[in-house]
Steps between C-alpha positions, in 0.01 A plus 500: 500500500635838396524742787689791331299746282680668202566876548473562123153370449236774454130491465333635186401817681859557611629437148263762354615751765864446414427537125321833548780626727761423234282665235474818708879508556570460125243769414655747744848435353372561146332827599824618668711419192256678264494809722882509519544474122247775436695742725838427334357554148299824506276571208687715250190684397451637851736793424418744220741762357388853426675546164434874477640565850807286429568698181488825698748362756738387224477845339588672829797267547634591156469873577685454828782316325533782248528757779760294687719449194803725458503703179832556329497829315762578231796699633834635386768285670743793487310661788463205735511626859631303797146413603394402146807281460431336836141423394619357168734262684831666417786481748661811650813448289296473181315823581828674586653399165208658316521821706878520444446463126228767502721734704719519189199642313469178300186305412427134436320455169398133512426215737828336397698812590307528827616149592859580398509806726313361802604132462152378591433131441333369184200382700441842660550679167243273341246601765552878505610581142149471347411814699798701372404806298787688338458851354457522125840662453675188632367308200701733277824423684646302209395745228746745344524818705447823308781750520456734793249269674541256787379142515146618578485714191526821704748786455843413640481785751158391623631365832680826572183694422291281729751515787508878481124501559505247787515640854659347808260281695676607819433869434153491346221679687150373576361754256724370219404140577133589450579570136505121453160358409396278791673695778288735708544684829515188719739299285734793435527569875545128567790480253674797661446357849633159393806665344568700815477191721749321272732795501469508123445250218804297399341324199198578281335168590439618857209701366316165475514475880274802553167369629212549257716597201399274211773352272369681194513832689856422610602453136341834407679670789840358405465651154517842663695441820796273576774468760765724348701562816509247780498629859799444728374267771665340801443131445390282790751236609285195573787336689518785750170691493235464768144399427391864535759612244407227252128577539563856381510357149147532365502149351566320832256476791634513854398139565710388201790726605492340845515153343798608287691597816401174675607296196835682498555430871435128452666436162768768491544786256336502156737418216249569219178696470323186376520359855233757592246297304523234772342742747131434560269761336793668326371677183683280250346679201670823615847353560655684205369835628601428859856408403547853369469636856709237681861407546669196654 
């Protein structure tokens, strides 16, 4: 006689209960999987794009890009200032070579000659030369020169005539400056004040440093007034001068002058003016002007 009852034997009612329980579990799992897949794959048509609004946004972006872009206007490379050369990517030595060449009253007549004089690299010349604009007379440089005329087709004594009409920029009055179109009461007084603070102009290019004086007005002014006689100035010895003495130079702020003295105390005396460019906030674009007032 069997006394032990099997633990795995169920009645029909128990079997139906187990079946329905399994069915419910499977159904719940299926619902969960369907819900999960629907969340991870959103319906693409749920987002609509306003085409007209998007076109307006794109148009505004294009306008902003145009405003942010830098425009390169044609210019005569013979009159590149320190600041202009710095912006173009020229080194101080390259700018100095051009200014030395121009100091001899000579002009470059082509991009090739510009490179020969300044020794700029081929890559830089390729970038800046498309903006070069030489005067018409330079295109006649290789043509036969008429007797009694210079290379520009002008009378041979033209330069002497012009120089006799030009007045000294260091002696000109505010009233005389106002004869230049573009210079009024304020600018004429500002030029005189700037000249007085310098102790006198040493080079014509310093006129570009007068605040508010546009480049085209500077060129007009230099047709009438130039530095004919340089003032006798006591140059500042940067290896001995105090910060207060260095700061007297209009181009250098006191904070920069103080850093120059500190740099000198730490590193020793300056051996070249180019070392000044290592000073924080030093006006690198004015180094050629500043050198005129300093000594080692």
